[in-house]
Each structure stands twice: as structure tokens, then as C-alpha cells.
N, C-alpha and C positions, 0 to 999 in steps of 0.2 A: 456119522461117518467121519466128520472132522475130528471128533474127540478121540476116535480109535487111532487115526493117523498120528495125532499128537502124542498119544500114549505110546505108540509103537516106536517113535523116533527119539533117540537120545542125542542131545547136542554136545559137541566137543566143549572142552573147558573154555576155549577162547572164542566160542560162538555164543551169542545171546539173542533172544528175540527182541525186535525193535517195535516201538510204538511211535509213529510220526505224529507230532502235535502241530496243529495249525497256528496257535497263538499263545502257547505256554512254553516257558523255559524253566526247567527245574534245576536247582542248585544243590550241590552236596551239602549234607548236614542240615537240610531243611525238610520239614514235613509239609507235603503239598497234596491237595486233592485234585484229581484229574478225572475227566469224563471221556470215554471212548465210545464210538458207535460204529466204525467201519468193521467189516467182517475180519479182515486180517489183524486189526488191532485187538479185537475181542479174542481171537484165537491166541495171539501172543500173550495176552493177560491171563487167559485160562491155563496156558502151558506153564507160565511162571508160578501160578497158584498151585497146580497139581505137582509140579516137580520141585516146588519150593526153591525155585531158581531165581537169580536176579533178572531184572528187566531193563532194557535200554530205552530211555526217553530222549528223543531227538527232535529238533525243530525243522520243519520243512520250509523251503524257500518261498514257494508259491502256495498260499493257503487254499487256492481254488482247486488244486489237483486232488483227486480222490485216490489215485494209486501211484504215489511218487516213487521214482527210482533213485539210484545213488546220486545222480546229478541234481536231483530236486531236494536233497537233504543237506543240511549243514554237516560239516565233517565231524564236529565235536558235540557230544551229548553227555548225559548223566546216567550212571548205573544206579538203579533204585531197587528197594525191596518193598513189596506190596504188604502193607500192614493190615489193611482192611479192604473188603470188597463188598459191593452191593449191586444187585441187578434190579433195574426198575422195570415197570410194566411196559414202557414204550420201547424196550429193546436195548436201552443204553446201559453201560456198565460204569459204575462210579467206584473209584479206588482212591485210597489214601496211601501215598508213597513216601518213603523215607529215602532221601538222596544219600548216596554213599561216596561216590568218587566220579571223576571225569573219565571219559574214554574217547578214543579216536577211532572212527570206522576205517578199517583197512580194505575190506571188500564185502559185498553181499554174498550170501550163501544161498544157492537155489535148492529146491526140493522140499520146501516146508510150506504149509498152508498159511504162514505168516512171514513177515519180513524177518530175516535172520542175517546177522553180520558178524564177521570176524573182527574183533576189536583189540585195541591196545590200551591197557589201563595206564592212567597218568597218576602217579603217586604224589602225595602231598610232600612238600619239602620237610626234611627232618630237623633242620636247624632254623631258628628264627633270628633274624637280624635285629639290631637295635633300632634301625629305621622303621622296620615293620612294626615293632612294639610301639614306637612313638605314633606312627600313623594309626595303629589300632586304638590307642588311647584317645586320640582326637576324634576318630570315627565313632567311638562309643559315646563320647560327649555330644556329638552332633546328632547321633541317632536318638538319644534320649530327648534332645531338644525338639527334634521333629515329631516325636511321639507326643510331646506336650502340646504341639500345635494342631494335632489331628484329633477330631472329636471321636469318642467312643472306642478308643484303643484298649484292648484287654490288658489287664495288669500282668498276665503271664508273659506277654511279649516283652515287656520291659525286663522281667526277671530272666528271660532267655538271653537277652542281650548282655545282661550283667554276668550270666553264667558262662558265656562263650569266652574262653580264655585265649585259644589259639587265634592269632591274627587272621589266618586263612579262613577259619570257620566263621569269624565275625564278619569278614568281608562278604562271604557267601550269604550269610543270614540277612545282612543289611541290603545286599543287592536284590534278594528275593522280595524284600519289602518295598523297593522303590516303585513309585508310580511313573513308569517310563515306557518307551516303546520296546517291543519284544526284540527287535534287531539290536537295540542298545544293550539289552540284557544278554543277548547272545554274545556280543562283543565282550562283556564282562566274564561270561562263562569261558570263552576261549582265551582269556588272559590268564596264563598259568602262573606267572610271576606274582608272588604275594604282594610285594611292594608296589608294583605297577597296578595290580588290581585294587589295592587299598586307595591309591591316589585317584584312580578313575571313579571309584565309588564316592570318595570324598568330594570330588568336583560336582558330580551329579547331585549328591546330597546337599551341598552348599547352595546350589542353584535352586533346588526345591525348597530349602528352608527360607530363602529370600522371597520366593513366590508365595509360600504359605504365610510368612510373616506379613507381607503386604496385603494378602487376601484377608488375613485376620484383622488387620487394622481397618481395611475398607469395610469389612463386615461389622466391626464394632461401631464405626461411624454411621454406617447405614442403620444399624440397630438403634443407635441413639436418635437418629433423625426419625426413624419410624416410631420409636417410643414417644418422641416429642409430638409427632404428628397425630399419633393415636390419642395422646393425652389431650391435645387441643381439640381433636374431633370429639372426644368424650365430653370435654368441658362445653363445647358448642352445643352438643346434643342436650346436655343437662341445662344449659342456658335457654335453649329453645323450649324445653319442657317447662322450666320455671316461668318464662315469658308467656307460654301458652296458658299456664295455670292463672297467671295474673292478667291475661287478656291483652298483652302488649305486643304480640307478634303480628297482629293484623296491621299495626301502624307501619312497621318496616316494610312488609310486603306491599302495602298500599303505596308507600313512597317510591319503591322501585318501579311499581306499575305506572305510577304517574310520570316518573322520569322517562320511562320507555315510551309512553304515549306522547310525551312532550317532544322527544327526539323524532318521532314519526311525523309530528305536525310542524316541526321547525323548518323543514325545507332546506336542510344543510346540503352542501355538495357531497358527492358520494364518498370521497376519501375522508372528509371531515366527519361524516356520519359514522363511518367505520371506526374511527378513533373514539368517537363518543360512545359507541356500543362496547368497545373494548374496555373503556373506563367504567361503564355501567356494570359489566361483568365483574370487574375488580371490586366495585362497591358492593355487589351482591354477595361476594364471598367474604367480605370484610365484616368483623364484628362491629356492632353499632357503638360499642363503648370505645373503640379505637379513636385516637386523636386524628388519624388520617381520614376517618370516615366522614367527619364533618367537612374537612377541607375538600375532599373529592365530591361530596354532595353539593357543596356550594359551587364548585367548578362546573358541574353538570347543569346546575340551575342557570348559571351565566350562559353556558353554551346554548341552552334551549330557549332562553329569553331574548337572544340577539335576533335582529331582523335579517335572517339569511335570505328570505324570499323577497324578490323585487316586486313591489306593488305595481299595478297598472298605472301608466302615465295618464294624468288628467289633461284634457285639452287646455291650451293657454289662450286666453282672450286678451289681446293687446289693448283693446278699448277699455275693458274692465280694469286692466293693470294701470292704465293711465289715470282712470278715475280714482283708484285706490291711492296712487301716489299723490294726486292732487288733494285728495281728502285728508291724507295724513301729514303732508308737508307743504309749506308755503315757500315759494322761491326755489332755489336749487335747480334751475331749469336744465343746465347742462348735465347735472348728475342724474336727473330724472330721464333725460334723453338717453344717456348711456345705459341706464337700467332697462329701459324699453328695448334698446338694441340687444342687450343681453337676453331678454326674454324672447325676442324675435328669433334669435339663433337657436334657443332651446326649443322653440316651437317647430322650426324647420328641421332640426336634427336632434331629436331627443336622446339618441344614443351617443351623441358627440361628447367630447371632453370639454367641459365648460371651463373658461378661465377663472382664476381665483381673483375676485375683486377685493381690493383693500381700500377702505374709506379712511382717509387721513384728514384730521382736522382737530380744532380745539374742543375741549369738553363742552357738551350742551348744544352741539349743532345738529344732532339728530342722526348720528351714525348707526346706533343700535336700532332705532325705530325704522330706518331705511331697510335694514335686514328683515325686520318683521313684515314690512310692506312687501318685500320680494317674496317672502314665504306665503303671504296671503294671495299675491298674484299668481303664484305657482300652485296654490291650493295644496301645500305640503306642510308637514309639521316643522316648527321652528324650535331650535334648541341653541342655547348660548353656553359657550365654554369660556370661563374667565381665566385668562392667563396672567393677570397682574400678580406679580410676586412669585410666580412659579420659578423654582431654581433647581428642581430635581428632574433628571431625565425620566425617571420611573413614573412621574406624574403624567407623562405623555404616553409612554410605552407600557406602563404597568410593571408590577413586581413579579418576579418569578415565584412559582407556587411553593418553592422550598422555604420561602421566608414566612415567618409568623405574621399573620394579618395581611397577607398578599391580596391584591385586588387589581382589576384591570385599570388601564390609564384613563384619563379624562375623555379621550376620543370615544373609546368603546362604552364608557359609562353614559355618555351623552346619546350615543346611538341606541342603547338599551332604553333610555328615557324617551327618546323620540319614537321608537318602535316603527321606524321606516328607514329603509336603506337609501332612499333618495331624499332625505330631509334637507332642510336648509340649516346649516350649522355655522354659527357666528363665533369666530375665534377673537374674542374681545381682548383689547390691550396687548397686542403682540409685541409692542415696544417696551413692555414692562417686565419681560422675562429676563433672567440673569443666570449666568453660568456659576457653578459652585463645584465643590469637591465631589458631588454626586452626579456630575455630568452637565452637559449643555442641553437644556430642553429645546432650544431653537434648532439644534442639529437633528433631534428626533422629529421636529416639525417638518423638516425638509421632505421626508418620505410622504407625509400626509398631504402636503401642498403640491407635490409633483404629479401631474396627471399621468406621466409615464410610469410611475412606480406605485401609486396608491391603490392600484387594483389588487395588489398582493401585500397589503399592510399586515404586519405580524405583531400582535401584542404579546409581550413577554408572559403575561399570565395565561392567556388562551393557548399560545403555542401553535396556532394554526393561522393560515392567511385569511384575511377578510377583505372583501372588495369594497373600497371607498370611492370608486370612480364615479358613482352616480350621486354622491353627496355634493350638494352645492355649498361650497365653502366661501364664506365672506369674512374678511378680517377687518379689524379696526385698529387704529393707532393715533396717538396724539402727535408724535414727532417721528417722521419716517427715518430720520437720521439715526435713531436709536435701534432700528431694526437691522439685524445682521445682513450684509449684502447678499449671501446665498438665499436667504428667505425672501428678501426684497425682489430678487431676480425672478422668483416663481410667482409673483403676484402682479396684477395690473393696478397701479396706483390711481385713485380717484380722489382729488382734493376737495374738501368741503370747507369753504371759507366762512368767516364769521358773517353775521347778519347785519344789515344796515338798520338804522333806527326805524325807518318805515317798515322794513320786514319784521322787526321785533314787535312793532305795534300791531301789525296784521296777525302775527302768530298769537299774540295775547288775545286779540278780539275773537279769533277763530277757535283757539284750543285752550290756552292756559287759564283764562278767566273761568270758563265753564267747568274745566277739570278741577280747579281749586275750589270752586263754589260747591260742586258735588262732594268733593273730599271732605269738606267741613260741614256738610249737612244743611246747606242753604239752598233755597229755591231762587229762581231768577227775580222774583218780585221782592224778596227779602233783602237783597244786597245788590247795589249797582255801583260800579266803579267807572268813572268818566274817562274819556280819551285823554283829557288834560292830565289826569292823575297818572295814567299809564305812561304818558310821555315824560312826566316828571320823574317817575321811578326809573325809566330808562336813562335819563340824562344825569340825575343826581344821586341815585342809589345803587347803580350797577355800572361796572366797567368791564365788560367781557365780550368775547366773540359770540358765544352761544346765548342761550336763554335760561340756563339752569338757575342762576342766582336771581334772575328776573322773576322766574316762577316762584321761588322761595319768598321773595318780597310780596308778591301777589297773595301767597298763602298767609303771610302775616296780616295783611289787610283783611282777608276773609276771616281769620280767626278773631280779629277785633270785632268784626261785624257779627260773628256767631255769638260772641260773649254778650253783645248788646241785645241780640234777638232772644237769647236764652233768658236774659233778665226780664225782657218785656216782649212777648210774642207779637204784639201789635206794631212794633217798631219796624220801619222800612229804612234801611241804612243806605245812604248815598255818600260815596267817598269822592271828594274832589281834590285837586292839587293842593289847596290850602290845608286840607286835613292831614296830609302826609306827615307833617312835622310832629303832630301829636301822636300819630300811630307808629311811624317808623323811626322817629327821632330826627335830629338835624341831618341835613344832606351829607352823605359820605364823601362825595367828590365835588370839587369846585374848579372852575376854570380860571386858572392863574396865568394864562398866556399873556394877557395884556399887561399884567403886573411885571412879569419877568422880561418879556421881550421889549418893553419900553426902555430898557437900560442897555447901553453898549456892553458887548462881551457876552451876551446871552443869545443862543440860537436854539431853535426847536427842531429836533431830529425825529425821525420815525424809526421805530424798532419792531422787530418780529419777536414774539414770545410763543411758548407752547399753547397759550390760551388765546392767541390772536395777535393783532397788531396793537401797538401802544405808542404814545408820544414820549420823547426823551429830551430833557433839557441839558444843553451843554453850556456850562458857565466858565468864563475865563476872566482872570484878573492879573494885574502885574504889581509886584512889590519890589522895593530896592533889593538888589542882590548882584549875582555875577553871571547871569544868563542861563540859569538852570531851569529845567522843566519839572514841575511838580504835578503829579497825577493822583487824584483821590476819587473814591466812589466805587471801590471794588471792581476795577477795570481788568478785563482779561488781557492776555498777551496781544491779541490782534488789535484791540482798541488802543492799547499803549503804543503800538507801532503806528497806528493811524494818527495819534496825537503828535508823535515825534515827526512823522512825515508832514503833517499840517504845519508845524512850526518851521521846519526846514523850508517848505515851499513859501511860507510867509516871508522868511528872510530873503529868499531868492527874488520875491516880487516886491521887496521893500521900495525900490526906486520907482516902480510903476505906481505904487500907492502913496508916494510922497511921504514915506516913513524914514526918518534918519537912521542910518545903519547903527549908530552908537546906542540907539534905544535898546537893542537886544543885549548889549554888553553890560548895562548897569541895572537891568531889571530881571528878576525871576518871574517866570510865567507859571501861574497855577491854573490848571484845568480841573474842574470838578463836575461830576455827574451826580446830582442829588439822588436820594433814596439809596444811601450807601450800604444799607443792610442787604441789598439785592445784588448779587454778582451780575456783571454785564460784560458781554463780549460779542464780537461779530464784525464782519467786514463792511459795514454800511454807515459808519459814523464819520468817515473822513471829510465829506463836504461840510457837515454841521460843525465839526471842530475847526475847519479852516475858516468858515464864515464867522464863528465865534471869535477867533483870533483876529480876523480882519476887522470885525466890529470893534474889538477892544483897541487895536492900535490905530485905527482911523477915527475913533471916537464917534462912530455913527451907529445908531441902534438898528437892530434887525426888525423888519416889519413884523408886527405882533401877530398877524394872521397868516404867516407863511411858515411851512414846515418843509423839511428837505431830507433826502436820503441819497446815498451814493458814496463810492469810494474814490479816492484821488490817487494820482501818480505824481512822482516828483517833477514831471514835465507839465503838470497842471491839467491833465486830462481827467475827466469824470468817467469812472468805470461803472459798468452795470452791477446790480445787486439782485438778490432774490426777495421773495415775500412781498412783491409790489401790491398784490391784492389786499393782503391783511393790513399793510401800512396805509393804503389809501382809505380803507374803511375806518382805521383808527383816526386819521385826519378828519374824516367826516364826523365821527362821533365827538371829536374834540371841538368842533365848531370852527375849523380853520377855513380860510378862503382859497388859498393857493398851495400847491404842492410842487416842489422842485424835484424832478426825476432825471436820471441819466437818459440821454437821448436814445441809447440802445435798449432801454426798457420800455419804449413807447408801445411795442407790440404786446406787452403784458397787460395793457389797459383793457384789452378785449375781455379779460376775465373779470373785470370789475363790474358790478351791477350798474345798470343804466342810471338808476337814481343817484348813486354816488358820483358817477362821472358828470352828471348834470349839475350837481351842487358845488363842484370844485373847479378851479382853474389850474391847468397843468402847464408847467414851464419846463421844457426839456433842455438839458445842459450838455454841452460838448466839452467845455473847459470851465475852470473855476472863475474865469472872468465873467461868464454868463451868470454864475451863481451870485457874484458880487453885485452885478447890475440888477438882478431880480430881487435881491433880498435886503440890501442896505439902503437906508434913507439918506438924507442930505447930511453933509459933514457938519458937526457941531450942533446936532438937533437935540442933544440931551438937555434936560431941564436944568435951569440955573440953580446952583447950590445943592444939587443931588449928588449922592455918593453911591458907588457900586458896592453892594454887599452880597456875600454868599448867602443864599437862602436855604 
């Protein structure tokens, strides 16, 4: 019925059938395929085919409308000729249309089974401007460029662009090829001016070219990455195949499985275990031949071998601890008492933060063995960290993993060795560290020794926090003055003085003789060393605060006995004091106090050294001159000032001592301290220098069995000094009878062992007058014909 109606109606010349399009804009001079399915659109297409009439293609504003009216259509469309038509089985019509020219809808015409509209044709401009030609040339270049960026473009399309000579035709062809919104294409269709349309198409085309160029670059980079990844994947698969053929794949898989199992058993905190798992996944994806593989494998081994899990605390038996300390050490009663107190606090509050103990004393007094005894009492592993000569901060905190040969610091290495997070760790020789260009290791030690901070100690190699709060730290030092103040502030200082002769003898009888006998392969019946021989070794072959050199001399005696036993197995060697000269050689130390102190101008002082106390001789003489003071013996600045102060005080007291004032004007005073190869300094030689000068100018010798220490002021006061304990023990070792001490140092005698206090007489000085009265003999007591000589 519809076909009859269409055939019966003839359309006026200015009326054409319309086909509304939902999302297609047709341009003049362009061949475009369209598909229609609505009844009115099919009727319009069939009328155009039968009447061989033009057809109007127009875009509707709302694609959702099925029956649009005039208001729902854009005002401008394209007049087309249907070149080819095809009907499909699903009822749709497919047509290839050739765009001819633009038109404007003036009104819709009713009475037809399709949309029909009276239109006004818009003719192409007859003249072409120079600007249009320039724009067309640029547009053609851009269009060719964009075609080169698009994949799969037919060659005919490029030829069509080159064949289009009219600028208006070129603009419409390029606009139809643009991949842009239909509304934007409709704007181009409605732009009648050729120059304006060319400019708009150029703008859109330039923007699309930039997007396509960037997309092309991204695509190329992605392709390269994918190709590289595919190549590596292929190589890895080939490597796996080769390793499988060689039987080598089982080793790598087994290593990964072992590390995973070790992480499970390590007992790490949750966040640290997550990081270790992440590194394990990286290791699993990494080829075994990679240099980073071994580094990461070593790192994971360190992480799994550290004692993350805290072991159960063992009960502390204080009686057993006392027995251990008594069995391991003789003497040191106050030190043992402090250690028992330390263990008592640990027993009452195991989770508490223990103070850092620092044992300070000369070499050989038992600092390290005390730490081992504490570990035995606590039933915990003992580990020693030697800090002597450490000058690099990385030795404490570790190196970062980016460095070749990186490894954790000494603290974490020792924890791995101890395999216990609550071990006893001895930081040996903390006074021997030194700063350098690589940092200050003592600064890195601050975090370790601070109970408020060491719960989150971070090693540079591990890169994760580790809890050191349950480690029992014990430090040792020979000289506490060499320890930086911040480090010293974090530790409790416990002084270990030198041993007396009686204590050394008991230590030898209880420990040293048996240890050296066993070390040299001897039994108790094969070698015997008498008490007299041990006392002779102490007095004549050693001069030290500890017992290290003493043990070496005992070892020499035992080696001599071992040689004789090896030559004749039946020999039983007994070493007495008379035999030492043949075994150890002549005595190394002799007592020359009587020799030196029997002459005026010689005083015996007491000095403190890093290896304990020692005696110090101050010698003074006068020669003709002009009142100058000459000092020799490698004296430090403090001792030089003490000598100058002593001479000034002597001049001030000249009238009281019946010394003519002119004596100081015609004589130079020479003060010498023997052993000139050894530097000497310290604020405790003032009294000895004053007494030496007083002895010289009054011609009265100092008592040969008296030693003294103390500093003086210009008013004649005797000032207190330090190191009283070590100095008194040195006086006892030297066989002196009396010791002159500043009165304000009387309280320090409580630290001196009872045996040393009982063997000495102590005279306390308020002023230098007390020192003169206690130390100088009668005037003119020097021997006739004797002369004073520097020894």
C-alpha cells in the first residue's frame, strides 16, 4: 500500500524526502554508507530510488526519538544521491550515498508516508581566495601526516585527498574522516565559509595529530618494554629448561623453600616478617645469576638467623652467683657486692631496664672475667665485642646494602653469634675508640647503651628495628677519662683497683699456677713452685696493678719445667726463689729508694698511671746561675706549673726555713724526674716537688721510706688529688713505710684494701709545714764528702 502511495505522489522540485540520522553526519563530495531501519526512513529511501530523486540526510538532535519533528532536527543537512542499495534479512536497508551539496530546511511538508521538507540549496562559492588555498595546502599536509599515524589506512584515501583540488571539497573530505563527536561534525557542516571551515578542521586535525603522535610514542615504548619482557621471559624459560636438564633447578627451589621455612621459625615481629616475605618474593623472581641475587640471599639469611624470639628467663640463684664470683675471683669485695645487687634487681624485675655497668681498671685485674662470671650466674650466653681501634661508625651500625661487601655492625654480628636476645654482651675497651672521617663510633654507641632508645636499635644493613633492651651490656675501660662524656653518662662506673702483693699471691696459688701447669702439659706432681718463688716474682719481676705479666712469668717457669720433664720423665721439678735467676734472668726491678732518698734534694712521689699506681722520684739540685728554673724529664704543662708554684712558695717561706734570700738570686734550680722517655703530667706532684726543694735548700734528706702525693697552693695549703687507692697500693708494692696524703683525701682510704692499710702509716697534711715536719730529717744529716748527682 505504501509503495502505491509513493508512486502516486510527485514531489515539487524544492521538496525532497528526509532521512533523520541518529549519529551520522554526511558531508558533500564524500561517499558514505548509511543504514536505515525506521519505516518512514525506508519509505524515503525507496522513493528516492524509484524516482531517481535526491535524498536529504539530516542529523536529529536527540538520538532517542523515533519520530522526530522539525524542532528535533538540525536545520542544515546534505543532499545525497543513492549510489547503491541493499536490503538485509533483518529488515534494515543499507545504502551508499554520495554527498552533493548542503541544504537548509525551510519547512516540513505533510501528506507523505515519509518526512518531506521544502529546502533551500546552499551553493559552493565560485571564487577561491588566496587564504583558502594556503589553508587547503596546510590541511592536505596535515591530513597526509595523520594518515601515516593511523594503522591500516587504504591507499585510495590518500589518493582521494591528493585529487581534491577545491579547498571546500578538501575541507569536507577531511571533516568526514575526523574521529570526533557528531555535534562537532555538525558544526563543521553548518560552517558555510570555506576559510572558516578550513581553520576549524585544521584545529581539530592538529589536536588529533598530537594525540595520535603521543599515543604512537607510548605504543612504541610499551611495545619495546613488552618485547624486552617477553625476551627475558623466554630466556628465563630456556634457562629453566637447561637447568632442569642439568638437574640444577632443585637447588634454587630448595633454597627458597628453606628461607621461607626459616622465616616462619624466626619469630619476627609481624611488620618485619612482612618485609622479609616481600624480599623473598623478589628473590624468587630474580635470576640466580644476578649479582643482586646473592646480596639479597645473604640479607635474608641474616634476617632469619638473628634471635628475634625472646627465650624464657632462667631463675637467678644469688647464692650460686656468690659462689661463682668467689670461685672465679679473689678479692674485689665491693665489686662482687655490686654485681650481686645487680643480679638481685634482675631477679625481682626481669623485665626491667638494667643499668649499663662499666668496669674501669688497669689491664689484668679481671674485667673481662667478671663479665663471664655474670653470664654464668645469669645462665645466659656470653659474647665479647672488641672496640679497641674501632674508628668507623659503620662498624657499629653496619653498612648499607647498596655497598659492595656490606654487612651488619658488630652489635648485630655478636647477637647472631650468641643466638639469644637476652645475652650478656661485653663492650671491651670502650676507651680505645676514635673518631675519623668515617664518623664517630662512640656516637653510634649512644643508642646501644641508652635503655630508653635501644628497644628500637636500627642497623643500617638490616634496615629494620631490633630490640636490644633485654641484652645485659657490660663495658670495660682502662682510663675512664678517654671515654666521651655522653657515653660515660649512660653507664655506671665501677672501679677495679690493682691487687696487693698478698692478693696476687693468693690469685697465683688458687688460679694461675694450676692454669699454667695445665697449659704446659704438666701434672701437679711433676712441677712445684714454692710460695717464696711466687713472692720473688711479684717483687722482683713484675710491677703492675693486675696479674697478667705475673701469669706470663709463671708460664716461663712452667715451660722450663716442661723442658726438663720432657728430657727425663722421672724428674720432679721444684722451683724456689733461688732458682729464678737461672730461669727468668736477673731481677727486672730493684728498690732504689734508700739509695736516692738518702741524699738531700730527692723526694718520693706517688703517681697514677693507666696500669695502676707507681712511685715517682723528684730530684732537685742547684748550680751557679741567675735564679732560673730548669725542668727536665718530659713534664707536662700541669707538672711544670706545679714546679714553678713550689719554687715560688719556697721563696716565700725562705725566712721560716732559715734560708738566705740571696740564695735564689745566684743559683739556678734544676728539677728532674727520671725515666725521661716517659711523658709525665698530672696535678699531684706539688707536695713532692716542694719537699724536694726544701730538702735541697735546707740540706736535710727526705726519709727514705716516705712517699707523698698532693697539690699545693701559693698559700701553702695541701689540696686533694685523685687515684688514692692506686697510689697507696703502689707505695705498698715499693716497700714504703709511710704515706703523706692531703687531709681531705682521708675518706678515700676506705677503698684501700685492709692489708694495705695495715702495712702503712698514713700522715694527713693540711699545709706544707706538716709535710716538712713529717718528711725531712735533721739539718746537716748528709754524709761527709758526699755529692749530689742526678741519677
